[in-house]
N, C-alpha and C positions, 0 to 999 in steps of 0.2 A: 504494500500500500504506500503510495507516495505521500510524503510529509511536506512537500514543497509545492505541489500543485494538485488540483482536483481533476482526476480523470473521470470523464462522464460521456455517456452515449446520448447523442442527439438524434431525433427523428429527421431523416432527410426528406422523405416523401411519403404520401399515403400509398400503401401497397395494395395490390389486388391479389386475392387468394392468399396462399401461403407466402409470407414475406421473404424475399431474397435477403442475403446477408448485407447487401449494400443499402438496405432500407434505413440503416443507422450509420452514424459516423462517430468514431471515438476521438475526443479532443481533450486537451489539457487547458484548464482555466485556473485562475487564482483561487485559493481556498477562500470561501465566502466568510464574511463577518456577520455575527448575529446582531440584530437590532434590538430595540427595547422590547422586552417580553419574549425574546427568542433564545434558542440554544443552538450551539454548533455541535454536531454529532459526527463522529468518525464511524463509518459503517463497518461492521464485522461480518454481517450476513445480509444478502439481498434475496428477496423472494421472486420466484418465477411462477406466474399464474395464467390460466387461460383467458381471464377477463382482459388481459393486456391487448389481445388482438382487437377487441372492440374499441379500445382507446385510440387506435391508429386509423381513425376514419372521421370524415367530416359529418357523417350521418348522425342524426339525433339518437341519443342513448340516455341511460339512466344517470350517467355521470359525464362530466366534461372531458372531451378527448384531448390528445396531445397535438399541437400544431407543428408542422415542419419547422425545424430550427430550434425547437425546445427540447429539454431533457425528457427522455422517455420516463413515463410514470411507473411507479412500483413501490412496494413496501420493503422495509428493512428493519434491522435492529443493530444498535451500536452504542458506543460509549460517549457520554457528554464530555467534551474537552473545553468548552467555554459556555458560560451561562449569564444571560441578562434577565433571567426569570427568577423570582423569589422562591419558587417551589422546587427549583432544580439546581443541582450543584455538580461540579466537576467530578467525574467518576460514576455518576448515575448511569443506568442502562435504560435506553429509550427505544421503543418500538413504534412505528408509524407507517401509514400509507403515503406519507409525504416525502419519503426518501428520494425516490427516483433512481435511475440507473447511474449512480455516481458514488464516489468514495467518501465525500464530505457533504453534509446536508445541513442547512439552516432550517430548524423546525419551530413551529409556533404552538406551544402547549395551550390548551384551553379551547381549541376549535371543537365544535360539536360533532357528535356522531363518529363514524369510522374514520374520518379525516383527522381526528385528534392524535395526540401523542400519549402513549401509555407507558407507565413505569414498569420495568421488568425486574422481578426478584431473581437474581442469579442463583440463589440457594434453593429455589423451588424446582427448577429444571434447567437444563442447558438453555442459554438465551435464545438459540435458534428455534426452540420449541414455540416461542411466541409468534413465529411465522408459519407454524404447522399445527400441531394438535392442540396447542393452547392459544392459537390465533385464528385467523379467518377460516382456514379449512376445517379446523376442529369445530368452530361455532357453526359453520355451514352444515356439517354432518349432524350436529346435535339438534339444532332448531329445524333443519329441513326434514329430518326423520321424525322427531318427537312431536313437533308442533304442526307441521304440514302433513306429514305422512300418517300421523296418529296411529301408531302400531298397537295391535292387540295381541295378546299371547296366542300363538298358533298361526299367526299370519305368515304368508310367504312373501319375502321381500327380495326383489330382483334389483341388482345394482350394476349399472354399466360403468366402465372405467374403474372396475372394482379394486384394482391395485394402486390407484392414484391417491393423491393427498386426501381427498374427501371420501372416495369410495371405500378405502380400507377401514376408515373409522365408522362409516355407515353400517357396514356389515357387522362390526363388533358391537355397536350400540343396539342393532337389531337383535343380536343374540341376548344381550342384557335385558331386552324387553320381552324375551320369551318367544321370539320369532325364528323362522328358518330363513337363512340368507343364501341367495344364489348369486354367484359372481360371474360377470361377463367381462372378459379382458382379451388382450391381443396376443399373448404368448404363454407357453406352458410354464416358464419360470415364474411369471407373475401369478399364474393360477395356483401353482404349488404354494406360494406365500399365502394366497387367500385361503387355501385349505388349512394351512398351519395356524392361521388366526381365527378359524372357526366357521368359515363359509361351508355350508353343507354340501353344495354341489357347485362345480365350475364349468364354464363353457368358453372355449376358444373360438371367438367369432370368425377368426381368419382361416381356421382349418376345418371347422365343422362343415359337413356337406350340406346340411339343412338346418339353418339357425332356428327357424320356427319350430321344427320338430324337436330340436334339442331343448328349447324352452318348454315346450309342451310336456316332454318326458320328465323334465326337472320339476315342473309345476303342474301335476295332474289335476289339481283342483283349481287351477288358475292363479294369477298373480294378484295378490292383495295390495301390495305397494310396489310401485316402480320408481326407483330413484334414478332419474335420467340425467347422466352427466355428459352424454354424447350427442343425442339426436340421431338423425339419419336412419340407415337401415335397421339398426338395433331397436330404435324407437318404434319403427313400424312393426317389427316382428313381435315385440312385447305387447303392444296395444291390441293385437289380434287375440291375445291369450289372457285377458283380464278376467278376474273374478267379479262377481256382482258386488258393487260398492267399492271398487278399487280406488286407490288414491295415487295419482301420478305427480311426482315432485320434479318439476322441470328446472334443473339446476344449471346445466351447461349444454353447449352445442358444439363441442370441439370437433366432432366428426364432420362438421360443415365449415371448418376454418378455411378450407381451400375454395369455398364458394362464398366467402364473406361479402355481404352487401348485395348478393343476388337472392332471388326468391327461393324459399325453402320448398322445393318442388318434390313431392312424393305422393304416396297414396293418401286419399282423403278418408280418414278413419273416424269421423264423428259418429257414424252409425254404431261403431263399436262402443263408444262412450255412452251413447243413448241406450243400447241394449243392456249393457252391464250397469247402467246408472252410476258411472264412474265420474270422478272429478280430476281435472288437470289444473295444477296450481303453479304459476310462475313464481320462482323463489329467489330473493336477494337477501343475503344475511344481514345487510345493513338495516333492514326493517326491524331486526331483533337486537340491535346494538345496545339498547338500554338494559338488556338482560344478560350482557356478556359475562358479568361476574358470576352469575349462577352457573352458566355453562362451564366456565373455567374451573370453578370449584369441583364440579362433578367429574369433569374430564381428568383433572389432576388426581382426584381420589381413585378413579378407576385405574389410571396408569400406575399409581403407587401400589395398588392392590394386585397388579398384574392382570387386570381384566381387559385392559386395552394395550395393545402393542403397536409399534409404528415402524415404518421403514422410510428412509429418505435417500434421495439421489443427489450427491454433492459434486459440483464442479468448482474449480478454484481459479480465482482471479477475475477482476472486473472486465478484462478483455474477452471473457467467455460468455458474457451475458447474452448476446444474440444467439450463439450456438446453443446455450441452455434453453432459451425460449423456443427455438426451432425443434429441439429434441422433444420438448413438451407437446408442441402442436402435432408432431409426427408420431406420437405415442411411443417414443424410445426411452422415456424416463421410466424408472422403476421406483415408485414411491414419490414423495413430495420432492419437487425440484428446487434446490437451493444453490446459491453461489456464495462461496466463502471468499471474503475479501482479504487478500494477503497483505 
């Protein structure tokens, strides 16, 4: 990590489909100075997440996008090295969605909601956990399944991208709720991990001859909860096999990253929702941010008791941020994708 300059990635242009590597440009800039009420933080870890693709577009979305020429958006965690805020001191550990793809960030504590700055206790868990199972992915799994999916003991829960940051937690929380979890993922090593952490059945969507038949065999009484992290053909195959009163949690659309900005064209499956009297609910974890302390307490307790296990995928160095992001979009990551800042 440079101590004389701030290495940062700027968005060069809005991409189409899967972004090429030259979508971003690495530059060196002076280390910024915190203003009144702000803190300067040296990043130790940066997060890589699917939502970042939507931020690289001028299209209307639930959050403001990144304009070409600006630092790419993203969350991180690091050490406070200078503070002009009365509640923060040098040496504190801060986590925030304000970091961006850069080594040094000026953060403004006190902003409302998920855009704020959170204090991290390094004695509770490794600080990078605040970007994973104690952070946005963990809260997404917790509230998405428990509040939106509303699991009941005996329910069958199908999870797409089941070995990812969110999916691996959804399956384990489903087990804690007395449900039977089914994993859908892209390779056998990921599925072996899913079985190790308690998924009852696993399906490799890339190698199975008939995805629909495999889902039907795994869910003979239908799917009660579908935690949809991918969209696309997996979505279509599961929707045809819903149980009466099923709940669909629409969390991510990473299977459609290569078609970003284009119509989501596929089968029209509203009749399946009608016949099964099912509900589909779009989900953003920021709507539950006011309850984040509740989720963190329970997740930390489950982890401490060995009831929740996690796997993360680490790359090293700020220069690898675009590579890490493209690995995520192409499904090559195994667990939560993180970049360690050296």
